[in-house]
Backbone bond lengths (Angstrom), bond angles and torsions (degrees), N, CA, C in turn:
res aa  C-N    CA-C-N  psi(-1)  N-CA   C-N-CA  omega(-1)  CA-C   N-CA-C  phi
1 M - - - 1.443 - - 1.536 109.88 -
2 K 1.320 116.56 140.09 1.452 122.42 -178.68 1.518 110.37 -75.64
3 K 1.318 115.62 151.63 1.461 121.00 -178.86 1.531 112.08 -68.59
4 Y 1.346 116.61 -35.25 1.459 121.35 -177.54 1.523 110.51 -125.57
5 V 1.331 116.19 147.82 1.463 120.58 175.90 1.526 110.04 -74.67
6 K 1.359 116.31 -39.77 1.462 119.54 -177.01 1.520 110.29 -143.91
7 V 1.334 115.37 126.75 1.461 121.69 176.48 1.525 108.68 -125.43
8 A 1.324 115.29 165.49 1.460 120.18 178.71 1.518 110.19 -130.52
9 V 1.318 114.05 149.99 1.461 123.08 176.58 1.523 105.87 -145.40
10 G 1.302 117.35 150.01 1.462 118.34 -179.17 1.505 112.07 -144.40
11 G 1.326 114.69 159.96 1.453 119.45 177.48 1.508 112.02 168.43
12 T 1.317 114.45 179.91 1.459 121.27 177.60 1.530 109.63 -86.21
13 F 1.317 116.46 -33.95 1.460 123.41 177.20 1.530 112.08 51.84
14 D 1.332 114.90 43.13 1.459 121.65 174.69 1.525 107.53 -86.69
15 E 1.331 116.94 141.46 1.470 120.86 -177.01 1.534 108.35 51.55
16 L 1.321 116.36 57.24 1.470 122.77 -175.48 1.529 110.02 -42.50
17 H 1.337 115.38 110.14 1.467 120.23 -172.94 1.525 111.54 -119.33
18 R 1.327 114.87 -179.60 1.463 121.04 -175.30 1.532 112.22 -58.23
19 G 1.317 118.02 -35.52 1.465 120.53 177.20 1.519 111.77 -64.23
20 H 1.339 116.32 -45.30 1.467 120.27 176.93 1.531 110.33 -60.34
21 K 1.310 115.70 -44.81 1.466 120.92 -176.99 1.531 110.95 -63.96
22 T 1.334 116.76 -36.60 1.465 120.82 177.32 1.522 110.34 -64.60
23 L 1.326 116.92 -43.78 1.462 122.14 178.38 1.531 110.93 -61.91
24 L 1.319 116.17 -47.74 1.470 120.60 -179.81 1.527 111.94 -65.47
25 T 1.328 116.13 -40.27 1.466 120.31 178.83 1.527 110.30 -60.08
26 K 1.333 116.94 -43.09 1.470 120.94 178.70 1.531 110.13 -61.79
27 A 1.345 116.68 -40.99 1.471 119.99 179.09 1.523 110.72 -60.47
28 F 1.331 117.54 -42.77 1.464 120.21 -179.00 1.523 112.37 -75.63
29 E 1.342 117.97 -24.33 1.465 120.58 173.92 1.529 110.75 -67.85
30 L 1.335 116.30 -36.57 1.461 120.93 -174.60 1.519 114.12 -93.24
31 G 1.334 116.91 -29.93 1.448 119.88 -173.90 1.515 114.27 -112.99
32 Q 1.308 115.19 137.20 1.463 120.69 174.78 1.534 109.42 -66.11
33 N 1.341 115.71 -41.30 1.461 122.61 176.88 1.516 108.09 -125.23
34 V 1.334 116.04 141.87 1.462 120.66 -175.63 1.527 109.77 -128.34
35 V 1.335 114.94 121.49 1.456 120.92 172.69 1.529 106.12 -89.74
36 I 1.325 115.69 121.57 1.465 120.80 178.72 1.522 107.40 -107.73
37 G 1.327 115.44 108.43 1.463 120.31 175.69 1.515 108.43 -81.01
38 L 1.317 116.41 116.92 1.467 122.17 -178.62 1.523 108.22 -107.97
39 S 1.317 116.34 120.05 1.467 121.01 -178.19 1.518 111.16 -53.95
40 S 1.334 115.23 126.72 1.464 121.02 176.53 1.528 108.90 -69.93
41 D 1.319 116.66 164.27 1.461 120.38 176.33 1.528 110.14 -59.25
42 E 1.344 116.84 -36.70 1.468 121.03 179.25 1.529 110.70 -63.31
43 L 1.326 117.02 -44.90 1.462 120.07 179.27 1.521 110.46 -65.23
44 V 1.329 117.21 -43.17 1.466 120.81 179.56 1.531 110.07 -56.64
45 S 1.331 116.93 -41.80 1.464 119.92 -178.75 1.531 111.59 -63.47
46 K 1.341 117.80 -26.73 1.468 122.24 179.64 1.528 112.26 -84.85
47 L 1.325 117.27 -18.07 1.465 120.70 -174.75 1.520 113.47 -76.87
48 G 1.335 117.43 -16.37 1.461 120.62 178.50 1.518 114.18 65.80
49 K 1.311 116.22 39.70 1.465 120.45 178.45 1.537 109.34 -60.90
50 P 1.323 118.08 142.72 1.472 120.63 -178.20 1.533 113.53 -82.94
51 H 1.324 117.00 21.56 1.454 121.65 -178.44 1.524 109.27 -155.41
52 L 1.309 116.34 166.12 1.460 120.36 172.70 1.521 108.50 -67.20
53 T 1.313 116.10 150.54 1.463 121.77 178.75 1.523 107.82 -125.08
54 A 1.317 116.01 139.25 1.469 120.63 177.72 1.529 109.38 -59.99
55 S 1.315 116.01 157.17 1.459 120.97 -179.98 1.530 110.70 -65.66
56 F 1.325 115.26 159.00 1.458 121.25 176.74 1.531 109.82 -52.92
57 E 1.318 116.90 -46.77 1.469 121.05 -177.69 1.525 111.33 -59.62
58 D 1.339 116.88 -44.27 1.465 120.04 179.86 1.525 111.36 -66.25
59 R 1.330 116.97 -41.56 1.466 120.32 179.47 1.524 110.57 -67.23
60 Q 1.329 116.79 -39.76 1.462 120.91 178.02 1.534 110.34 -64.25
61 Q 1.313 116.53 -42.22 1.465 119.76 179.22 1.533 110.75 -63.12
62 G 1.332 116.72 -42.94 1.469 120.10 177.79 1.517 111.76 -60.68
63 L 1.324 115.98 -41.71 1.465 120.51 176.67 1.525 111.27 -62.38
64 R 1.332 116.26 -47.90 1.473 120.44 -178.68 1.531 111.32 -59.26
65 I 1.314 116.30 -43.02 1.476 120.32 179.63 1.529 109.78 -61.37
66 W 1.332 116.83 -46.39 1.458 119.92 -179.05 1.533 110.80 -65.26
67 L 1.323 116.97 -43.62 1.471 120.78 179.37 1.529 111.32 -61.56
68 E 1.328 115.96 -40.11 1.470 121.13 177.04 1.531 110.09 -63.04
69 D 1.340 115.95 -45.09 1.475 120.41 179.02 1.527 111.77 -60.98
70 Q 1.332 116.77 -31.45 1.462 121.41 179.63 1.526 112.72 -84.44
71 G 1.327 116.43 -8.55 1.465 120.64 -179.66 1.521 113.80 75.93
72 V 1.338 117.44 24.56 1.464 120.00 -176.84 1.537 113.38 -122.49
73 L 1.311 117.64 6.29 1.466 120.11 -177.55 1.528 111.66 -56.71
74 D 1.329 117.32 -36.05 1.469 120.89 -179.07 1.527 113.04 -69.12
75 R 1.337 117.91 -13.68 1.469 122.51 178.61 1.526 111.93 -102.09
76 A 1.341 116.55 0.52 1.461 121.71 -176.03 1.516 111.71 -105.60
77 E 1.332 114.47 146.40 1.459 121.62 172.00 1.529 105.96 -129.51
78 I 1.317 116.71 109.97 1.461 120.61 179.17 1.522 108.21 -90.69
79 V 1.339 115.55 123.14 1.466 120.83 179.70 1.527 109.30 -122.79
80 S 1.319 116.07 149.68 1.473 121.39 177.97 1.517 110.10 -76.34
81 L 1.323 115.46 134.92 1.463 120.69 174.31 1.525 108.70 -101.76
82 F 1.307 115.86 123.92 1.466 120.97 175.83 1.525 110.21 -106.17
83 D 1.341 115.70 -8.04 1.463 123.37 173.61 1.531 105.56 -150.12
84 P 1.324 117.95 170.00 1.477 119.36 -176.45 1.528 115.23 -66.53
85 F 1.334 118.48 -9.11 1.457 121.10 -172.92 1.526 115.02 -100.56
86 G 1.312 117.07 -32.61 1.455 120.89 178.53 1.510 113.72 53.01
87 S 1.316 116.55 -142.20 1.469 121.66 -176.14 1.525 113.53 -77.77
88 T 1.343 116.88 -3.19 1.465 118.90 -178.10 1.525 112.99 -64.99
89 L 1.329 117.63 -19.51 1.464 120.20 179.71 1.521 112.62 -88.22
90 K 1.339 116.61 -8.05 1.464 120.30 -176.22 1.526 113.84 -120.79
91 D 1.318 116.72 -28.85 1.460 120.59 -171.92 1.532 111.37 -84.83
92 P 1.329 118.19 107.72 1.464 120.34 -178.63 1.537 113.20 -73.12
93 K 1.324 117.43 -11.68 1.468 120.28 -177.76 1.524 113.33 -84.82
94 I 1.340 117.34 -17.03 1.467 119.59 177.71 1.523 108.08 -69.36
95 Q 1.328 115.92 130.71 1.459 121.38 -176.88 1.526 113.53 -108.82
96 A 1.337 117.12 -24.64 1.461 119.49 -175.16 1.526 110.51 -150.31
97 L 1.332 114.29 154.32 1.457 122.00 174.15 1.519 107.98 -115.54
98 I 1.319 115.57 132.67 1.460 120.83 176.32 1.524 105.63 -105.50
99 V 1.329 116.80 118.96 1.459 121.28 -173.94 1.526 111.01 -134.28
100 S 1.327 114.72 163.66 1.456 120.12 170.13 1.523 107.66 -90.20
101 E 1.320 117.18 166.69 1.464 120.72 176.45 1.528 109.67 -54.30
102 E 1.323 115.74 -37.73 1.460 122.88 -176.70 1.534 112.36 -63.48
103 T 1.334 117.21 -34.16 1.464 120.33 -175.77 1.540 113.49 -104.01
104 K 1.319 117.08 5.13 1.471 119.95 179.53 1.533 112.26 -58.61
105 P 1.345 120.37 -38.61 1.472 119.26 178.18 1.539 112.88 -57.60
106 T 1.326 117.84 -34.90 1.470 120.57 177.02 1.525 110.07 -66.33
107 A 1.329 117.37 -39.29 1.471 121.05 178.52 1.528 110.55 -62.12
108 I 1.313 116.71 -38.89 1.464 120.61 178.48 1.530 109.50 -64.47
109 K 1.327 117.45 -41.68 1.475 121.35 177.58 1.528 110.76 -63.69
110 I 1.327 116.45 -38.49 1.465 120.33 177.65 1.526 109.41 -59.12
111 N 1.316 117.20 -46.52 1.470 120.14 179.96 1.527 112.01 -63.67
112 E 1.339 117.63 -37.98 1.461 120.37 177.17 1.530 110.17 -61.30
113 R 1.327 116.22 -42.80 1.472 120.10 -179.90 1.526 111.61 -71.04
114 R 1.338 117.55 -35.14 1.470 120.19 177.74 1.529 109.94 -64.06
115 K 1.321 117.24 -40.96 1.473 120.96 177.98 1.522 110.27 -57.34
116 K 1.331 115.89 -47.18 1.466 120.69 -179.37 1.528 111.78 -63.03
117 A 1.328 116.85 -27.89 1.472 121.64 -179.53 1.530 112.04 -92.76
118 D 1.335 117.04 10.49 1.469 123.14 -178.79 1.524 113.32 59.71
119 L 1.337 116.11 35.85 1.467 121.30 173.04 1.525 108.04 -106.98
120 N 1.325 116.14 152.58 1.460 119.87 176.03 1.521 109.72 -61.33
121 T 1.329 115.89 144.76 1.462 118.58 174.08 1.526 108.50 -73.63
122 L 1.309 114.70 157.23 1.459 121.17 -176.33 1.518 110.70 -98.99
123 E 1.306 115.65 144.72 1.459 120.67 170.83 1.532 106.15 -65.76
124 I 1.321 117.38 133.33 1.463 121.05 178.29 1.522 108.05 -107.71
125 I 1.329 115.62 118.12 1.451 121.24 177.43 1.520 106.82 -110.87
126 S 1.326 115.57 113.69 1.460 121.70 -175.92 1.527 109.51 -106.37
127 I 1.331 115.69 129.63 1.461 119.31 176.66 1.522 108.81 -106.94
128 T 1.310 116.02 151.36 1.459 119.86 179.11 1.529 109.53 -74.78
129 M 1.316 115.49 152.15 1.458 120.97 178.10 1.530 108.24 -62.11
130 V 1.319 116.31 142.54 1.462 121.05 -179.74 1.528 107.90 -82.02
131 P 1.334 117.03 123.46 1.462 119.05 -176.97 1.531 113.16 -77.09
132 S 1.317 113.33 149.65 1.465 120.08 174.57 1.521 108.66 -88.20
133 Q 1.302 115.31 -176.39 1.461 121.57 -179.18 1.531 111.71 -57.98
134 N 1.343 118.75 -31.83 1.468 120.48 -179.98 1.525 112.10 -98.25
135 C 1.326 116.95 16.50 1.464 125.81 176.08 1.525 114.24 77.79
136 G 1.327 119.50 -8.12 1.460 120.82 172.14 1.515 108.57 -75.08
137 P 1.321 117.36 163.89 1.464 119.06 -178.48 1.531 112.52 -69.65
138 I 1.322 115.09 148.01 1.463 119.64 171.20 1.520 105.42 -75.02
139 S 1.315 116.96 129.88 1.455 119.29 179.03 1.523 110.20 -145.31
140 T 1.322 114.80 152.65 1.462 120.35 177.32 1.520 110.01 -60.55
141 T 1.321 117.84 -38.42 1.465 121.11 179.23 1.527 110.06 -57.94
142 R 1.311 116.73 -46.92 1.465 120.50 -178.95 1.525 111.31 -68.54
143 I 1.321 117.21 -33.80 1.467 120.40 176.61 1.527 109.60 -67.09
144 R 1.319 116.40 -46.83 1.471 121.03 -179.40 1.526 112.04 -63.69
145 R 1.322 117.42 -29.28 1.466 121.05 177.01 1.531 111.98 -76.37
146 G 1.330 116.18 -8.84 1.454 119.94 -179.11 1.516 113.61 82.56
147 E 1.337 117.00 15.02 1.462 121.01 179.83 1.523 112.15 -75.70
148 M 1.344 116.63 -33.29 1.463 120.89 -174.61 1.517 109.71 -151.17
149 D 1.338 114.18 165.74 1.464 118.72 174.32 1.527 108.61 -93.12
150 R 1.317 116.77 -177.73 1.470 121.44 -175.91 1.519 113.80 -68.28
151 E 1.324 117.01 -12.55 1.467 121.16 176.74 1.526 111.82 -94.28
152 G 1.345 116.77 -5.38 1.460 120.35 179.85 1.514 113.85 92.64
153 R 1.337 117.57 9.29 1.470 120.90 176.66 1.523 108.59 -79.19
154 L 1.327 115.93 130.48 1.461 120.73 -177.80 1.528 110.96 -68.44
155 L 1.330 114.58 137.41 1.458 121.31 178.73 1.514 111.34 -106.50
156 K 1.349 116.76 -24.13 1.463 120.93 177.35 1.510 109.30 -155.73
157 E 1.314 116.63 157.35 1.460 121.19 175.64 1.512 108.64 -76.39
158 T 1.326 116.17 135.11 1.462 119.42 -176.23 1.512 113.14 -115.14
159 G 1.306 117.36 -22.05 1.448 119.83 -175.92 1.521 113.38 77.31
160 T 1.339 117.24 1.90 1.460 119.70 178.48 1.514 109.60 -84.05
161 S 1.307 115.36 148.35 1.467 119.41 178.69 1.524 108.69 -78.81
162 P 1.322 117.27 154.10 1.458 121.03 -177.89 1.513 114.50 -57.08
163 K 1.331 119.31 -28.95 1.466 121.58 -176.63 1.519 112.82 -83.08
164 S 1.305 117.88 -8.60 1.465 118.87 -176.76 1.521 111.85 -83.05
165 E 1.300 116.39 159.51 1.471 126.28 170.82 1.502 115.49 49.00
166 R 1.277 116.65 106.18 1.455 121.77 174.50 1.477 106.31 -105.10
């Protein structure tokens, strides 16, 4: 039996990589049902990403294919995010947020806003960033730059330190 009936996770999920998959896997391990907030094209344009990002439709399709391959698509609800909070400020059934270290500050803000709205605060489960072959985090930015593949295997020497660029 799962620890929570409903959990939430969010992100852009561009170049769906091992770090994203680890985050999503943890959400499905803990939650019977998982709300996946997928950044809308409008939100992506506001985030100031240092690279092009695939369209919402392409990212959603990639997510659906992976979820189907994992046998969990029937437990997932993909929703568009137009801001970093999505349905977490309205849905009283969400019990926990699954986040990366990088997005934990947003989870804390979500709980502050839920308190003000007289909703229960959410359990925050934070996972560590998945390291690449050179111990730096796997990131879409680094993949798009051609530094590594989606599994975190280095494709070229970059001279960047492991702690740089998430």
